[in-house]
C-alpha positions as CSV (number, residue, x, y, z in Angstrom):
1,X,20.4,-21.5,6.3
2,X,18.4,-20.1,3.4
3,X,18.9,-16.8,1.7
4,X,17.2,-13.9,2.3
5,X,15.9,-14.1,-1.4
6,X,15.6,-17.6,-0.7
7,X,13.4,-16.8,2.0
8,X,11.1,-14.4,1.0
9,X,10.4,-16.5,-1.9
10,X,9.4,-19.5,-0.2
11,X,6.9,-17.7,2.2
12,X,5.3,-15.8,-0.7
13,X,4.7,-18.9,-2.3
14,X,2.9,-21.0,0.1
15,X,1.5,-17.7,1.4
16,X,-0.3,-17.2,-2.3
17,X,-1.4,-20.5,-2.4
18,X,-3.4,-20.1,1.0
19,X,-4.7,-16.7,-0.6
20,X,-8.0,-15.8,1.3
21,X,-11.5,-16.5,-0.1
22,X,-13.7,-13.3,-1.9
23,X,-16.4,-11.4,0.3
24,X,-18.3,-8.6,-0.9
25,X,-18.4,-5.5,1.2
26,X,-20.1,-1.8,0.0
27,X,-17.8,0.9,-1.8
28,X,-17.8,2.7,1.6
29,X,-15.9,-0.2,3.5
30,X,-13.7,-1.1,0.7
31,X,-10.4,1.4,1.2
32,X,-7.4,-0.4,2.3
33,X,-9.0,-3.6,1.0
34,X,-7.3,-5.8,-2.0
35,X,-9.7,-6.1,-4.8
36,X,-10.3,-9.8,-6.3
37,X,-11.1,-9.3,-9.7
38,X,-10.8,-6.9,-12.4
39,X,-13.0,-3.7,-12.4
40,X,-14.1,-3.5,-16.1
41,X,-15.9,-0.5,-17.3
42,X,-19.4,-1.3,-18.0
43,X,-19.7,2.4,-20.3
44,X,-17.8,5.2,-21.3
45,X,-16.2,7.3,-19.0
46,X,-17.3,9.9,-19.2
47,X,-20.4,8.9,-21.3
48,X,-21.3,12.0,-23.1
49,X,-19.4,14.5,-24.8
50,X,-19.3,17.3,-22.1
51,X,-18.0,21.2,-21.5
52,X,-15.1,21.1,-19.7
53,X,-15.1,24.8,-19.2
54,X,-18.2,27.5,-18.7
55,X,-18.9,28.8,-22.0
56,X,-20.8,28.9,-24.9
57,X,-20.8,25.7,-27.4
58,X,-20.8,26.3,-31.0
59,X,-20.1,24.6,-34.3
60,X,-16.0,25.2,-35.1
61,X,-16.6,25.6,-38.7
62,X,-18.7,29.0,-37.9
63,X,-15.7,30.6,-36.3
64,X,-14.3,32.9,-38.0
65,X,-10.7,33.0,-39.4
66,X,-11.0,37.3,-39.1
67,X,-12.3,39.6,-37.8
68,X,-15.7,38.6,-35.7
69,X,-18.9,36.7,-35.7
70,X,-21.8,36.6,-33.7
71,X,-23.3,33.6,-32.5
72,X,-27.5,33.9,-31.3
73,X,-27.6,32.2,-28.2
74,X,-30.1,29.6,-28.3
75,X,-30.6,28.3,-24.5
76,X,-28.6,27.7,-21.3
77,X,-27.7,24.5,-20.5
78,X,-26.5,23.5,-16.8
79,X,-24.6,20.1,-15.9
80,X,-27.0,17.4,-15.7
81,X,-29.7,18.6,-18.0
82,X,-30.7,16.0,-20.4
83,X,-32.7,18.3,-22.7
84,X,-33.1,18.1,-26.4
85,X,-31.6,21.4,-28.3
86,X,-29.8,21.2,-31.7
87,X,-27.4,23.8,-32.7
88,X,-27.1,25.3,-36.3
89,X,-25.1,27.6,-38.2
90,X,-24.5,31.0,-36.2
91,X,-26.0,29.4,-32.9
92,X,-24.6,28.8,-29.9
93,X,-25.7,27.5,-26.3
94,X,-24.6,28.6,-22.9
95,X,-23.1,25.8,-20.8
96,X,-21.5,24.7,-17.5
97,X,-18.8,22.7,-16.4
98,X,-20.0,19.3,-16.7
99,X,-22.8,20.4,-19.3
100,X,-23.4,17.8,-22.1
101,X,-23.0,19.4,-25.3
102,X,-25.8,19.6,-27.0
103,X,-25.9,18.5,-30.7
104,X,-24.4,19.8,-33.6
105,X,-21.3,21.4,-31.8
106,X,-18.3,20.5,-31.2
107,X,-16.7,23.4,-29.4
108,X,-16.5,25.5,-26.2
109,X,-15.7,28.9,-26.2
110,X,-14.7,30.4,-22.4
111,X,-16.6,33.1,-21.0
112,X,-13.9,35.4,-20.2
113,X,-13.2,35.4,-24.2
114,X,-16.8,36.2,-25.9
115,X,-18.5,39.5,-25.3
116,X,-22.3,39.5,-24.8
117,X,-24.3,42.0,-26.2
118,X,-28.3,41.1,-25.9
119,X,-29.1,37.8,-26.9
120,X,-25.2,37.2,-28.8
121,X,-22.3,36.7,-28.2
122,X,-19.3,38.2,-30.2
123,X,-16.5,35.7,-30.9
124,X,-13.1,36.9,-32.2
125,X,-10.7,35.5,-34.9
126,X,-7.9,33.2,-32.8
127,X,-10.4,30.3,-31.2
128,X,-9.5,26.9,-32.0
129,X,-12.3,24.6,-33.1
130,X,-12.5,21.9,-30.7
131,X,-11.3,23.5,-27.6
132,X,-12.8,22.7,-24.5
133,X,-14.6,19.8,-25.0
134,X,-14.8,16.3,-23.1
135,X,-15.0,13.5,-25.4
136,X,-17.0,10.2,-24.7
137,X,-15.0,7.9,-23.4
138,X,-12.2,9.9,-23.2
139,X,-11.1,8.8,-19.1
140,X,-12.3,5.3,-19.7
141,X,-13.4,3.5,-22.5
142,X,-16.0,0.5,-22.3
143,X,-14.6,-2.8,-21.8
144,X,-10.8,-1.3,-20.0
145,X,-9.9,-2.3,-17.0
146,X,-9.6,0.8,-14.8
147,X,-8.7,-1.1,-11.6
148,X,-7.0,-4.5,-11.8
149,X,-7.8,-7.3,-9.5
150,X,-4.4,-7.2,-6.6
151,X,-4.1,-3.7,-6.4
152,X,-5.2,-2.5,-3.0
153,X,-8.3,-0.3,-3.2
154,X,-7.0,3.7,-1.9
155,X,-8.7,7.5,-2.1
156,X,-8.1,7.2,-6.3
157,X,-9.5,3.7,-6.9
158,X,-12.6,3.9,-4.3
159,X,-13.3,7.4,-6.5
160,X,-12.9,5.1,-9.8
161,X,-15.0,2.4,-8.9
162,X,-17.7,4.8,-7.5
163,X,-17.4,6.5,-11.2
164,X,-17.9,2.5,-12.4
165,X,-21.0,2.4,-10.4
166,X,-19.9,0.0,-8.0
167,X,-21.7,-0.2,-5.1
168,X,-20.3,-3.5,-3.8
169,X,-16.6,-4.5,-4.0
170,X,-15.5,-8.1,-4.3
171,X,-12.4,-7.9,-2.0
172,X,-10.1,-10.9,-0.1
173,X,-11.2,-11.5,3.1
174,X,-8.6,-10.2,5.5
175,X,-6.6,-13.1,7.4
176,X,-7.1,-13.6,11.0
177,X,-3.7,-12.9,12.9
178,X,-2.7,-13.2,16.2
179,X,0.2,-12.0,17.5
180,X,2.1,-13.9,20.2
181,X,5.1,-12.4,22.6
182,X,7.6,-14.6,24.6
183,X,9.8,-13.5,27.0
184,X,10.1,-13.8,31.1
185,X,12.1,-10.3,31.1
186,X,9.3,-8.5,29.5
187,X,6.6,-6.8,31.4
188,X,3.6,-4.4,30.0
189,X,4.2,-0.5,29.8
190,X,2.4,0.5,33.3
191,X,3.8,-2.4,35.3
192,X,6.6,-2.2,37.1
193,X,10.0,-3.0,35.7
194,X,12.8,-4.5,37.7
195,X,16.4,-3.9,37.5
196,X,16.2,-6.5,34.8
197,X,13.7,-6.6,33.0
198,X,12.6,-4.4,30.0
199,X,9.1,-3.7,28.7
200,X,7.3,-5.2,26.2
201,X,7.6,-3.0,22.8
202,X,7.4,-5.8,20.2
203,X,3.9,-6.9,20.9
204,X,3.0,-3.0,19.7
205,X,5.3,-3.0,17.1
206,X,3.8,-5.9,15.5
207,X,0.2,-4.9,15.9
208,X,0.9,-1.4,14.2
209,X,2.7,-3.1,11.3
210,X,0.0,-5.6,10.8
211,X,-2.6,-2.4,10.7
212,X,-0.3,-0.6,8.1
213,X,-1.2,-2.7,6.0
214,X,-4.6,-2.9,6.6
215,X,-4.8,-6.2,8.9
216,X,-6.2,-5.5,12.7
217,X,-4.6,-8.3,14.8
218,X,-7.3,-10.2,16.6
219,X,-7.2,-9.1,20.0
220,X,-7.1,-11.1,23.8
221,X,-8.3,-10.3,27.1
222,X,-5.8,-10.0,29.5
223,X,-6.8,-8.8,33.1
224,X,-8.7,-5.1,32.8
225,X,-7.1,-4.3,29.1
226,X,-7.9,-5.6,25.8
227,X,-4.4,-5.9,24.5
228,X,-3.6,-7.0,20.4
229,X,-1.2,-9.5,21.3
230,X,-0.8,-12.1,24.1
231,X,2.9,-12.7,26.4
232,X,3.2,-16.0,27.8
233,X,6.6,-16.7,29.7
234,X,9.2,-19.0,29.3
235,X,7.6,-22.1,29.9
236,X,7.6,-24.7,27.4
237,X,4.3,-26.1,28.5
238,X,2.5,-22.8,28.7
239,X,3.9,-22.0,25.1
240,X,2.2,-24.9,23.6
241,X,-0.4,-24.5,24.9
242,X,-0.7,-21.0,24.3
243,X,0.2,-21.6,20.2
244,X,-2.5,-24.2,19.7
245,X,-4.8,-22.2,21.6
246,X,-3.5,-19.1,19.0
247,X,-3.7,-21.7,15.9
248,X,-7.3,-23.1,16.2
249,X,-8.8,-19.7,15.2
250,X,-6.4,-18.2,12.9
251,X,-5.1,-17.7,9.8
252,X,-1.9,-16.5,10.4
253,X,0.4,-16.6,14.1
254,X,2.8,-14.1,14.4
255,X,5.7,-14.5,17.3
256,X,8.7,-12.6,18.7
257,X,11.1,-14.0,21.0
258,X,11.9,-17.5,22.1
259,X,13.0,-18.6,18.6
260,X,16.7,-19.0,18.7
261,X,19.3,-21.9,19.9
262,X,19.1,-20.7,23.8
263,X,18.1,-23.3,26.9
264,X,14.6,-21.2,26.8
265,X,14.2,-20.9,22.8
266,X,11.1,-23.3,22.7
267,X,9.5,-22.6,19.7
268,X,11.7,-24.7,17.2
269,X,10.6,-27.9,18.2
270,X,7.3,-27.0,19.6
271,X,6.3,-25.8,16.3
272,X,8.0,-29.2,15.0
273,X,6.2,-31.8,17.2
274,X,2.3,-29.6,17.0
275,X,2.8,-28.9,13.4
276,X,5.2,-28.4,10.6
277,X,8.6,-25.9,9.7
278,X,9.1,-25.1,6.3
279,X,12.4,-23.5,7.2
280,X,14.4,-22.0,10.1
281,X,17.5,-19.4,10.2
282,X,18.1,-17.1,7.2
283,X,21.7,-15.4,6.2
284,X,20.4,-12.2,7.3
285,X,21.7,-9.6,9.9
286,X,19.7,-8.7,11.7
287,X,17.0,-11.6,12.1
288,X,19.1,-14.8,11.8
289,X,16.7,-17.2,13.8
290,X,13.4,-16.3,11.6
291,X,11.4,-19.5,11.5
292,X,8.4,-20.4,8.9
293,X,5.9,-23.1,9.2
294,X,2.4,-24.3,10.2
295,X,0.1,-26.0,13.2
296,X,-2.9,-27.1,11.7
297,X,-4.4,-25.0,8.9
298,X,-2.7,-21.9,10.9
299,X,0.6,-20.2,9.1
300,X,3.2,-19.7,11.7
301,X,6.2,-16.7,11.2
302,X,8.3,-17.0,14.0
303,X,10.3,-13.9,14.6
304,X,13.4,-13.1,16.4
305,X,12.6,-11.2,19.8
306,X,15.7,-8.1,19.5
307,X,12.8,-5.3,18.4
308,X,15.4,-4.2,15.3
309,X,15.5,-7.9,13.9
310,X,11.4,-8.3,14.8
311,X,11.1,-5.1,12.5
312,X,13.7,-6.2,9.7
313,X,12.3,-9.7,9.2
314,X,8.5,-9.0,9.1
315,X,9.0,-5.6,6.8
316,X,11.6,-8.1,4.2
317,X,9.9,-11.2,5.0
318,X,6.3,-11.7,6.6
319,X,4.7,-8.7,5.0
320,X,5.7,-9.7,1.2
321,X,3.9,-12.9,2.4
322,X,1.1,-11.2,4.3
323,X,0.5,-9.4,0.7
324,X,0.2,-12.4,-1.2
325,X,-2.3,-14.1,1.4
326,X,-4.6,-10.9,0.6
327,X,-4.1,-11.5,-3.1
328,X,-2.3,-8.6,-3.7
329,X,-0.3,-7.9,-7.1
330,X,2.7,-6.1,-4.3
331,X,4.5,-9.0,-3.2
332,X,7.6,-7.0,-4.2
333,X,9.4,-4.8,-2.2
334,X,9.3,-0.8,-2.7
335,X,13.2,-0.7,-3.0
336,X,15.6,2.4,-4.4
337,X,19.0,3.1,-5.4
338,X,20.8,5.5,-3.0
339,X,24.5,6.3,-3.1
340,X,26.3,5.8,0.2
341,X,27.0,8.9,2.1
342,X,29.6,7.5,4.3
343,X,31.2,3.9,3.4
344,X,30.2,0.3,5.6
345,X,31.6,-2.6,6.1
346,X,30.7,-6.4,7.8
347,X,32.4,-9.4,8.5
348,X,30.5,-12.0,8.1
349,X,28.8,-13.7,5.2
350,X,24.9,-12.6,5.5
351,X,22.8,-10.0,3.8
352,X,22.7,-7.1,6.5
353,X,20.2,-4.4,6.8
354,X,21.5,-1.4,8.0
355,X,19.4,1.7,9.1
356,X,19.9,4.3,7.4
357,X,18.9,8.4,7.0
358,X,17.9,9.2,3.0
359,X,18.5,12.6,1.7
360,X,17.7,14.2,-1.5
361,X,20.3,16.9,-2.5
362,X,19.8,19.7,-4.1
363,X,21.0,18.3,-7.8
364,X,18.1,15.5,-7.5
365,X,20.3,12.9,-6.4
366,X,19.5,10.4,-3.7
367,X,22.0,9.9,-0.8
368,X,21.4,7.4,2.1
369,X,23.7,8.6,5.6
370,X,24.2,5.1,7.8
371,X,23.4,5.7,11.2
372,X,25.8,4.8,14.2
373,X,23.3,3.2,16.6
374,X,23.2,-0.7,14.5
375,X,22.7,-3.2,17.3
376,X,19.2,-5.2,16.7
377,X,18.1,-4.4,20.6
378,X,18.3,-0.4,19.7
379,X,15.3,0.8,18.7
380,X,16.6,4.6,18.5
381,X,18.3,3.3,15.0
382,X,15.2,2.4,13.9
383,X,13.4,6.0,15.4
384,X,16.2,8.0,13.6
385,X,16.3,5.5,10.4
386,X,14.2,5.8,7.6
387,X,15.3,2.8,5.1
388,X,16.9,-0.3,5.2
389,X,20.1,-0.2,3.7
390,X,21.0,-3.5,2.1
391,X,24.4,-4.9,1.9
392,X,24.0,-8.0,0.2
393,X,25.9,-11.0,1.6
394,X,29.0,-10.8,-0.5
395,X,30.3,-7.9,-0.2
396,X,32.7,-6.7,2.7
397,X,32.9,-3.8,1.9
398,X,31.1,-0.5,0.1
399,X,33.1,2.8,-0.4
400,X,31.1,6.3,0.2
401,X,29.7,7.2,-3.3
402,X,28.9,3.9,-4.6
403,X,25.0,2.8,-5.1
404,X,23.2,0.7,-2.8
405,X,19.9,-0.6,-2.5
406,X,17.6,1.3,0.1
407,X,14.1,-0.1,1.3
408,X,12.6,2.8,2.2
409,X,9.9,2.5,5.3
410,X,7.5,5.2,4.0
411,X,6.4,4.1,0.6
412,X,5.8,7.3,-0.5
413,X,9.4,7.3,-1.7
């Protein structure tokens, strides 16, 4: 078995070697995509000195040191006005926010700080030369990398790319990802469920986790419903056919269940028979039976069937791999350090991912409280939690008040 860090590094390396090709999309369709090249500013932003306030543009050297001084108003310049106007000694131009600075001036006095008397303004002593002017290139200089390749394009980066004048954006193609769940005990929500069966939650959770990172799973048509995943019973031949069919037109196949060492766990043998197993089993809890392999040109991530195990392995192992496949520079997980609100213990030598609840206290410190429901089949524990508490494989106990590494579910932390 690999350690969790070694398994994650292996997944990222495999996926980085299969990075998705580049395609060009319209700017309005680029949100959530990963930029494939550095977006370099072809011009200064702003491209011209302009007023940061509504007021009057004048020469800073003409400002009075004591008393007051009158300035003759030559014209009014609105934002977008490119007409030529030149100010001399004792002259000014009325400007609005964003208006380009007239020739000969370097200062804007906001309108609330002057008196207008006829065709003049009266400025009192105490104003600063150079005030309220946005210099050319003050935001982004020509030749500067404004958005680096590998960055995921959010609403802020959309605005920056638009400011650069980019109408089409080179991004990495999203991979075609299929989701497959297994298990005779699983039935679809809405269908009748016996006392020996449970509803299929993993298919919906996996589809949701994929969408969270900007990947829409390739759906299938089952009966009267279009689902974002395929479900297959625990029959070896059926599972083999489903694997080959899914791998034939997908870049990535993510499965849940049938990956341990039980009598109905057919996936490890089938993947080895139909393709190649890169590694199987990881020293982590929950999630030990995780498998990484391939069938043809399709990468296969086989996740354990217990719902929490599915989520933990996806979050810690699959997501970084998919980020690398997308060309993202962010393959490292968002981790923080917090203090334990209660002690934790374990008896095994695997890295454990406990469910916890984060708490910012009044002094600004971050604490995390381990939850009571820690079973790998208990979705309630995931519902109440907002982070994994990482307990290293070499640790058997960590006392309350000690610092621990946490992986927040919400990247805002």
